[in-house]
N, C-alpha and C positions, 0 to 999 in steps of 0.2 A: 357801450359802442366804442370801437376802435377805428382809426382813420388811416387811409392810404392817401397821402398827399402827392399830387401829380400835376404835370402840365397837360393841357387838353389833348395834345396830339398823341400822347401815350396812353390814352384812356382804354384802348382795347386790351393791352397787356395788364393794366391796373385792374380792369374789371375781371379778367381771367383769374388774376391772383386773388381778388376779393371773393369770387365765387368758389374757388378752391378752398380757401380758408373757412368760408361760411359753411361749406358742405361737410367738412371733416373735423371742425372744432366747435366748441359750444359758444365761442365768441361771435359777435356780429361786427363785420367790417363794412365801412362805407368809403367810397372813393370821393375825394374832394379835389376839385380843380383849383390850383393855386391862383390862376388868373381870373377866377370868377368871384372871389370873395376878398374882402378887405382885411379881415382878421381871422386867418385860418386857425383851426384848433391845433394843438400839439400833435404832431404826426407820430403814429406808431411805426409807420413805414413811409419813407420818402422814396418815391418811384420816379426816376428820371429827372429829379430836381437838379442834380449835379451836372446834367448835360447842359444846363444853362451856362456853364463855363465856356462851352463852345468848342468847335473843332479848331479854331485858330489858337486859342489859349492852350489847349491840350497838346497840340502838335509842337508849339513853341517850347512848352515846358519840357517835353521829352527831348527835343533836339538840343536844348540848352544844357541838358545833362548827358549828352553824348549817346542818346538812344535813337536809333533810326526811326524816323517818323515822317509821315506826310505832313508838310507844312503848307500854309496858305498865305498868299501874297496879294497885294493890291497894286503894286507897282507894275510898270510895263514889263512884260515877259521877255522882250527882245528876242534872244536866240534860244529860248527855253522850250520851244514847241517840239512835240505836241504837248498840249496841256488840257486839264479838265477845268472848265469854268463853272463856278457854283453860283447860279442865279438865285438859288434858295440855299442859304448856308446851313440851316438846321433841318433840311428836309431828310426824308428817309426813302428807301427803296429806289435810290437814284433820281429822285424828283429834283428837277432844276439843274441837273448836270448836263453841260454841253461840251462835246469833244471838239477841240479847236486844233487844227493841224498846222496852221500857218498864220502869218500876219494879216492876210486878207480876210480870213474867217474871224479874226479877232475884232475887226472893226464893228463898233456898236456895243461891245461887251466890256469896255474899259472900266466901267464902274463896279464890276463884280470881282470878288476874290477868285483866285485860281491856284491850282496845284500842278506841279510837274508830273507828267505821266512817267511812271516807273514800270518797266515790264516785269511783272511777277509771274513766275512759273506756276505758282498755285497760291490760293488764299485759304485761310482757316478762320473759323469762328470759335473763339476760346472763352468759355464761361468760367469766370474766376470769382471765388468768394474768399474774402480776407487774404488775398494773395496766392491762394492755392487753386490750381486748375482742377475744376470739377467735371467738366465735360468739354469735349473737343470735336469739332466738325470740320470736314474739308468740303469746299464748295466745288461741286462737280457739274460741268456743263452738260445739259441733256440735248443740246444741238451742236452745230459746228460753231466753235468759239470765234468771236469777232477779233479784229486786229487790235482794237482798244476796248477790252471787255470791262463791263460794269457787272460784277459778279453778285447777283442777288436773286431772290425768288422771282421777282417780276420779270427778269430776263431769262427765266427757265433754268436756273441753277438749283440743284438738289444739295441739301446739307447732309452729308454722309458721315455718320459717327466713326471716329477714329480712336486708336489707342495712343495716348499721349507718350507712351514709352518708345514709340517709333520715331519721335521727334526729339532727339537727345538734347539739343541746346535750347529748345523752346521754354522749358520751365525757368531757366536762368534769365532769359529775355523778359519773360512775364514778371519775374521777381523784381528785376531792376525797374521796370515800368511801375510796378505797384509801390515801390519805395518812394517814387516821385509823386504819383497821383493819389495813392492811399484810398482808393474807392473801396467801400465795403463789399460791393458786388457790381459786376459789370460783364459785358461781353466785349472782348477785344477782337477787332477784325485785323488779322495779321496777314501780310503778304511776304513771300519769300523770293528774293532776287539772287540769282547765281553769283553776282559780283559782290554784294554787300550783306547777304543773309537776310534776317528777318527785319521787317518794318511794321510799325504800328500804323495802320491805315486810319482807324478811328476807334474811339472807346465809347461804348453805348451803355449808359447807366440805366437805360430802360429797355433791356433786350426783349424782343418779341416773344411772348409766351402763348399767344392765342392759338397757334397752329401746331404746338408740340407739347403733348401732355407730359412726357418724361421730363422735359426741361421745366415746365410749369411746376411739377411736383418737386423738383430739385430746389427751386427757390421757395416754394410754399413750405416744404419741410424745414428748410433753414430758418424761416421766420417763426414757425411753430416752436422750434427748439429755442431760438433766441428770446422770444417773448414768453416762453414757458406756458404755451397755450394747452388747454386740455382737449384731447381728442374725444369725439363722440363715442 
């Protein structure tokens, strides 16, 4: 038996990865939720554990190394409006995000972290394994885009496959971020701003796999090779 160690909220992707590996290799994988057991077994795959570092820590680490990144604050935003308030700091699909346009709307939200709204012309989902871009998606709005967009599937955005060669400076940006964070695998959510170029919006060490078989097979085949698993 081999183990995929995860946090409970990422279990859908972990189960998808488990099923993929169980279907095409002779090994048996089991998903273990790290928050449900006192002494977890040695993990063959750690799925989403590193996201426990949190958005606050990741943003600060990148910014402190002169890499454009969304950072999170707990102090009074004063004249920073509009802002995104995070009522749930480790949520996904936009859960817990409140758009706040002025001081009046901020009343009652003072206890939460917030980030400054930066107008991105477009956003990318960049799957990276050991510092190399393996798959690149552009987030395409299927409706009329809002003034303060939260670009995700829940808000009717399609993730459209793109050629990384069309984004000339992106590999260098990702390489610099990887030198700091050193995640074995992750999906970077990247925004592009006309004034300052690329920004790291967030880094997801448990990228969703349940809805995209091509991306699932990318990660699954990586672990098959890494762990020297025998295919059926």
